[in-house]
C-alpha positions in Angstrom: 110.4 271.3 82.5 108.3 271.6 79.5 107.1 274.9 78.2 103.5 275.9 77.9 103.7 275.8 74.1 104.4 272.2 74.2 101.5 271.6 76.5 99.2 273.2 74.1 100.3 271.0 71.2 100.0 267.9 73.5 96.5 269.0 74.5 95.7 269.5 70.8 96.8 265.9 70.0 94.8 264.4 72.9 91.6 266.3 72.0 90.4 263.8 69.4 91.0 260.7 71.6 88.6 259.5 74.2 89.4 260.6 77.6 90.5 258.0 80.2 88.1 257.5 83.0 88.9 259.2 86.2 87.8 256.2 88.2 90.7 253.9 89.1 90.1 250.2 89.7 91.2 248.9 93.0 93.0 245.7 92.7 92.6 244.5 96.2 89.6 246.5 97.3 87.2 243.6 98.0 89.7 240.8 98.3 92.0 241.4 101.1 95.1 239.3 101.2 95.6 237.4 104.3 98.1 234.8 105.3 96.4 231.8 106.8 96.4 228.1 106.7 95.3 226.4 103.5 92.6 223.8 103.8 93.6 220.2 103.0 91.4 218.2 100.7 91.0 214.7 102.1 89.2 213.1 99.2 91.0 210.9 96.7 90.5 211.1 93.0 89.8 207.5 92.1 89.4 207.9 88.4 93.0 207.0 87.5 92.8 204.0 89.8 89.6 202.8 88.2 91.2 203.2 84.7 94.3 201.2 85.7 92.2 198.4 87.2 89.9 198.2 84.1 93.0 197.9 81.8 94.4 195.2 84.0 91.1 193.4 84.0 90.9 193.5 80.2 94.5 192.2 79.9 93.8 189.3 82.2 90.5 188.5 80.3 92.5 188.3 77.0 95.5 186.4 78.3 93.7 183.8 80.5 92.3 181.7 77.7 95.7 181.5 76.1 97.3 179.9 79.1 97.5 176.1 78.6 97.4 173.8 81.6 99.6 170.8 81.8 102.4 170.0 79.4 102.0 171.1 75.8 101.2 168.1 73.6 100.0 167.6 70.0 96.4 166.4 70.7 94.5 164.4 68.1 92.0 166.2 65.9 88.4 165.2 65.9 85.4 166.4 63.8 82.6 166.2 66.3 83.2 166.4 70.0 81.7 167.9 73.1 83.4 171.1 74.0 83.8 171.6 77.8 85.0 174.9 79.3 88.1 174.7 81.3 87.0 175.8 84.8 90.5 175.3 86.3 89.2 172.7 88.6 90.1 169.7 86.4 93.2 167.7 87.1 95.2 167.6 83.9 97.2 164.5 83.1 99.5 164.9 80.1 101.1 162.0 78.2 103.9 163.2 76.0 105.9 161.5 73.3 109.7 161.5 74.1 111.9 161.0 71.1 111.2 158.5 68.3 111.5 158.1 64.6 109.4 158.2 61.5 108.2 154.6 60.7 106.9 153.4 57.4 103.5 154.9 57.9 103.6 157.2 60.9 105.8 158.6 63.7 106.8 156.0 66.3 107.6 157.2 69.8 110.6 155.8 71.6 109.2 156.4 75.0 106.5 158.4 76.8 106.2 160.5 80.0 103.2 161.1 82.1 102.6 164.4 84.0 100.1 165.6 86.5 99.8 169.3 85.8 103.5 170.0 85.1 105.1 167.5 87.5 106.3 164.2 86.0 104.5 161.2 87.5 105.2 157.8 86.0 104.0 154.5 87.4 102.9 154.5 91.1 103.8 158.2 91.4 100.9 158.9 89.2 98.5 157.2 91.6 100.0 159.0 94.6 99.8 162.5 93.0 96.2 161.9 91.8 95.1 160.8 95.3 96.8 163.8 96.8 95.0 166.1 94.3 91.7 164.5 95.1 92.3 164.9 98.8 92.6 168.7 98.2 89.2 168.9 96.6 87.2 165.7 96.0 84.9 165.2 93.1 87.2 166.7 90.5 87.4 165.4 86.9 90.6 164.2 85.3 91.3 165.5 81.9 93.8 163.4 79.8 95.8 165.2 77.1 97.6 162.5 75.1 100.1 163.2 72.2 98.6 162.1 68.9 101.9 160.4 67.9 101.5 157.9 70.8 100.3 154.3 70.4 97.1 153.5 72.3 99.1 151.4 74.9 100.5 154.2 77.0 97.2 156.0 77.1 95.3 152.8 78.1 97.9 152.2 80.8 97.5 155.7 82.2 93.7 155.3 82.1 94.0 152.0 84.0 96.1 153.7 86.7 93.6 156.5 87.0 90.8 154.0 87.3 92.7 152.2 90.1 92.7 155.4 92.1 88.9 155.4 92.1 88.4 158.6 90.2 85.0 158.3 88.4 85.1 161.2 85.9 87.8 161.0 83.2 87.7 162.9 79.9 90.0 162.6 76.8 91.1 165.8 75.2 91.2 166.6 71.5 91.3 169.5 69.2 88.4 170.3 66.9 89.0 170.1 63.2 89.0 173.6 61.7 87.3 173.8 58.3 88.8 176.3 55.9 
C-alpha cells in the first residue's frame, strides 16, 4: 500500500486541476435493453428503379432513330424533298444493286434484288408478301428505297408490281443533300 506521504504529494498535484463531478452518467438508465422482434419495413425504395428506367428510356430514344428499316441501300441525293417521319407503320421495299462494274460514265449493276422489310421477294413473291402485309393492317403506305446505282427499269418494274397489288400510297425515298 501507499504511504500517507505519497498521498499528500498526490493531493497536492490534484489541487490545481478541476475536480471530477461526483455525478456518474447512467448509460442505460432511460433506455432499457430488451430483446424483441424487429419491425419489418414493407415499403420499397423505388428511386434506383426509376433511375434505371430513365437511363434505359434515354438509351432507346437515342438509338431508335439510328435503326434503319429494310435493307441498307445507297439512296439518291435530292436537294428539295418532303421529309416524312418514319412512324414504323410503312412497308419498306428495298431494291438493291447486286454486283456490277464501272461503265464509261457510271456504275452499271449486273442484277438487282427486291426485299420487303428484310425478306427477299422477287417477282410474284413481292405481290404475295405485300398483300400479306396489307392484310395485317390495311391502309399502310409503301416506302421504296432504291439503290442510286440502279437503272430506272428495275424500280419501274417494282412500282408496277406494287400498283398491281392495289396499294394506293407509294413513296420514293431519297437522302437530302447536305450543304457544307
